[in-house]
N, C-alpha and C positions, 0 to 999 in steps of 0.2 A: 823841893820847893823852889819857887821862882820869886825873886824880889822884884817888885814893881813899885813905881811911884805914881800916885794919882795926880790930877791936875792941880791940886792944892799943895803938893809936896809931901803928902803923907806916904810913908812906906808901908806896903802891904806884902804879905807872903801868901802866895797862891800855889796850890798843887800844880806841878808842871804838866800833868796829863791834860789839863784844860787848854794848854798852848800847843799841843801836838799838831793840830791842823795848820798852824801858822809858822812852823819852823822851816827855815830855809838854810842854805849853806852858810849864810852870814849870821844865823841865829834868829831871834824874834825881835822885830822892830815894828813900831807903828803905834797908832792910837786905837784903843779898844773901849767898847762900852760893856760894862759888867752889870748884870742884873742879879740881885740877891733876893732870897725869899725872906719871910718874916723872922726866921731864925738866923739869918746872916749867912746862909749857905748859897753857894753859886748856882744860879739857875741857867744863865747863858753868858757867853763871852763872844762878842762880835767885833771884828775889825772894822773900823769906820774911816780909815784913811783913804 
């Protein structure tokens, strides 16, 4: 699980597999847009930086 902070300061825990496309030698950095379905499950994660 990856701990992330939303733009309002709320801490979220997201399965790390969703971040694999964005991993670099320095880790994962940036601003992302997350879309959830009606049940709160992750539909998409897009880097918007």
